[in-house]
C-alpha positions as CSV (number, residue, x, y, z in Angstrom):
1,M,-117.8,-160.8,105.3
2,N,-115.5,-163.2,107.1
3,T,-113.1,-165.1,104.8
4,L,-114.0,-168.4,106.4
5,I,-117.7,-167.9,105.8
6,Q,-117.1,-166.9,102.2
7,L,-115.0,-170.1,101.6
8,A,-117.7,-172.2,103.2
9,I,-120.4,-170.6,101.0
10,M,-118.2,-171.2,97.9
11,F,-117.7,-174.9,98.8
12,K,-121.5,-175.3,99.4
13,A,-122.3,-173.6,96.0
14,T,-120.0,-175.9,94.1
15,T,-120.0,-179.7,93.6
16,G,-116.7,-179.8,95.4
17,I,-113.2,-178.4,94.9
18,E,-110.7,-181.3,95.0
19,V,-107.5,-179.6,94.1
20,R,-105.7,-176.9,96.1
21,K,-104.4,-175.2,93.0
22,K,-107.9,-174.9,91.6
23,L,-109.2,-173.3,94.8
24,Q,-106.3,-170.9,95.0
25,K,-107.0,-169.8,91.4
26,M,-110.8,-169.5,91.9
27,V,-110.4,-167.3,94.9
28,H,-107.8,-165.2,93.1
29,I,-110.1,-164.7,90.1
30,L,-113.1,-163.8,92.3
31,Q,-111.0,-161.3,94.3
32,E,-109.8,-159.7,91.0
33,F,-113.4,-159.3,90.0
34,G,-114.1,-157.4,93.3
35,I,-115.2,-160.0,95.8
36,P,-113.0,-159.2,98.8
37,F,-111.6,-162.4,100.5
38,G,-109.0,-160.4,102.3
39,V,-106.0,-162.5,101.3
40,R,-102.9,-161.5,99.6
41,F,-101.6,-163.4,96.6
42,G,-98.1,-163.8,95.2
43,Y,-97.1,-165.8,92.2
44,H,-95.8,-169.3,92.5
45,H,-94.8,-172.1,90.0
46,Y,-98.4,-173.0,89.2
47,G,-100.0,-169.5,89.3
48,P,-101.3,-167.3,92.1
49,F,-100.8,-168.6,95.7
50,S,-101.8,-167.2,99.1
51,E,-100.3,-168.4,102.3
52,D,-103.2,-166.7,104.1
53,L,-105.8,-168.6,102.1
54,Q,-103.9,-171.9,102.7
55,D,-104.0,-171.2,106.4
56,K,-107.7,-170.6,106.3
57,I,-108.4,-173.7,104.3
58,Q,-106.4,-175.8,106.8
59,S,-108.4,-174.2,109.6
60,L,-111.6,-175.3,107.9
61,Q,-110.2,-178.8,107.4
62,Y,-109.1,-179.0,111.1
63,D,-112.6,-178.1,112.3
64,K,-114.0,-180.7,109.9
65,L,-116.1,-178.1,108.0
66,I,-114.6,-179.2,104.7
67,N,-112.9,-182.4,103.5
68,D,-109.3,-182.4,102.5
69,C,-108.6,-180.8,99.2
């Protein structure tokens, strides 16, 4: 499944994700449990971080499919 579609489904299923760090951690945990988002993570100051995921989030924001988080 396309990563952008998976993110949109995740946003719809939650009451909203307002913090980028929380979103990064949620996707990392889901991916560790076998849900393939197709992004690579490295470790940063506040935990797992993916540049790929951040780019996809910004794409969704640019297209006005999600609000800024």
